[in-house]
C-alpha positions in Angstrom: 10.1 -3.4 -16.6 9.9 0.0 -14.9 9.1 1.6 -11.7 5.5 2.7 -10.7 5.8 6.5 -10.3 3.0 8.1 -8.2 2.2 11.8 -7.9 -0.7 14.3 -7.6 -1.6 17.4 -9.5 -1.3 19.7 -6.4 -0.1 19.6 -2.8 -2.6 18.1 -0.4 -4.5 16.3 -3.1 -6.1 13.0 -2.0 -6.2 11.6 -5.6 -3.4 11.3 -8.0 -1.8 9.5 -10.9 0.6 6.7 -11.3 2.5 5.7 -14.4 4.2 2.5 -15.4 5.5 1.6 -18.9 3.9 4.7 -20.4 0.4 3.8 -19.0 -1.3 6.2 -16.6 -3.6 5.1 -13.8 -5.9 7.1 -11.5 -5.3 6.4 -7.8 -6.4 7.4 -4.3 -3.9 8.8 -1.9 -3.8 9.4 1.8 -6.2 11.9 3.4 -3.1 14.0 4.2 -1.9 14.1 0.6 1.7 13.3 -0.3 4.1 14.1 2.6 7.9 14.4 2.8 8.0 13.5 6.6 5.7 10.6 7.2 4.5 10.2 10.8 2.2 7.5 12.3 -1.4 8.6 12.0 -0.9 11.6 9.8 -2.8 10.1 6.9 0.0 11.1 4.5 1.3 9.0 1.6 5.1 9.1 2.0 7.5 10.5 -0.6 10.2 8.0 -1.4 11.3 5.1 -3.5 10.1 1.8 -2.1 10.9 -1.8 -3.1 8.2 -4.4 -3.7 7.9 -6.9 -0.9 4.9 -9.2 -1.0 1.3 -9.5 -2.4 -1.5 -10.5 -0.1 -4.5 -12.0 -1.9 -8.1 -12.8 -0.7 -8.4 -16.1 -2.6 -12.2 -16.1 -2.0 -12.6 -12.8 -3.8 -11.2 -13.5 -7.2 -8.3 -15.0 -9.1 -4.7 -14.5 -8.0 -3.1 -12.1 -10.4 0.4 -12.4 -11.9 2.8 -10.6 -9.5 6.6 -9.9 -9.4 6.8 -10.8 -5.7 6.0 -13.7 -3.4 2.2 -14.2 -2.9 0.5 -14.9 0.4 -3.1 -15.9 0.7 -4.8 -13.7 3.3 -6.2 -15.5 6.3 -8.8 -14.3 8.7 -6.2 -14.0 11.5 -3.8 -11.8 9.5 -3.0 -8.4 10.9 -0.4 -5.7 10.7 0.9 -4.0 13.9 0.6 -0.2 13.9 1.5 0.4 17.5 4.8 2.5 17.4 6.1 1.3 20.8 5.5 -2.4 20.1 8.4 -4.7 19.0 6.3 -5.8 16.0 5.6 -2.3 14.8 5.1 -2.2 11.0 5.2 -6.0 10.8 2.6 -8.7 10.0 1.1 -10.2 13.1 -1.4 -13.0 13.9 -4.7 -12.1 15.4 -5.8 -11.9 18.1 -3.2 -9.3 18.9 -3.2 -7.1 22.0 -1.5 -4.0 20.6 -3.0 -1.7 18.0 -3.2 -3.3 14.5 -4.8 -3.3 11.1 -7.0 -6.3 10.1 -5.9 -7.6 6.8 -9.2 -9.6 6.2 -11.9 -6.9 5.7 -15.5 -7.0 4.9 -14.9 -4.3 2.3 -12.9 -5.1 -0.9 -10.0 -2.7 -0.3 -7.6 -5.3 1.0 -8.6 -8.0 -1.5 -5.2 -7.3 -3.1 -2.5 -5.7 -0.9 1.0 -5.0 -2.3 3.4 -4.6 0.6 6.1 -2.0 -0.2 9.3 -1.4 1.7 8.2 1.7 3.6 9.8 2.0 7.0 10.8 -1.7 7.2 14.6 -1.8 6.9 15.1 -0.7 9.6 11.7 -0.1 11.2 11.7 3.4 12.9 9.0 3.9 15.6 6.4 6.6 14.6 7.7 6.8 11.0 4.5 5.2 9.6 3.2 1.7 9.3 1.0 -0.3 7.0 1.7 1.8 3.9 0.4 -0.4 1.1 -0.7 -0.4 -2.5 -4.3 -1.8 -2.4 -7.7 -1.5 -4.0 -9.6 1.8 -4.1 -13.1 2.4 -2.9 -15.4 3.0 -5.9 -15.3 6.8 -5.3 -11.5 6.9 -4.8 -12.0 8.4 -1.4 -8.8 9.0 0.6 -6.8 6.3 2.3 -5.0 6.4 5.6 -1.7 6.9 3.7 -1.7 4.1 1.1 -2.0 4.2 -2.7 -5.2 2.6 -4.1 -6.3 1.6 -7.5 -9.3 -0.1 -9.0 -8.8 -3.9 -9.4 -8.3 -4.0 -13.1 -5.6 -1.2 -12.9 -3.8 -2.8 -10.0 -3.7 -6.1 -11.8 -2.3 -4.4 -14.9 0.3 -2.6 -12.8 1.3 -5.9 -11.1 1.7 -7.5 -14.5 4.0 -4.6 -15.7 6.3 -4.5 -12.7 9.4 -6.7 -12.2 10.9 -7.9 -8.9 13.6 -5.2 -8.9 11.1 -2.3 -9.7 10.0 0.2 -7.1 7.0 2.3 -6.1 8.3 5.9 -6.4 6.2 8.6 -4.8 7.0 12.2 -5.8 5.6 15.4 -4.4 3.5 17.5 -6.9 
């Protein structure tokens, strides 16, 4: 097994490449490109080496892929807190939730598979970024809000190539 290494061809790029086990995959990156100093709301994909935490799966939208981490079936009331001043910042929450949050159950396909990585979670630092995931790309690979996104077949191949001790490594171009 080996890490998933993500980069872009140039600074500020909103699309890039990821490599695992010698295979290269196209990916969408944050609208702010790859950033060294991630801040809440900047749209940047953070530089760093992040452990794999959990895979969320929309069971109604396809088979559950092989994964090196625990799997949770996404429910309609799943959310993720992105309110920096809240005690649950950068943590999963149950909806309805009064503070600012991401909905994990979307009408679009982008959160049908969500690999949670260990960005700003041990410990959580307010304003250092939340909800940085690996998930499914839109068909045009348009920018994310800071996540890394792949087409479904590629993400399933990546999940199958990773081991529990592997990491997502994001490098500046």
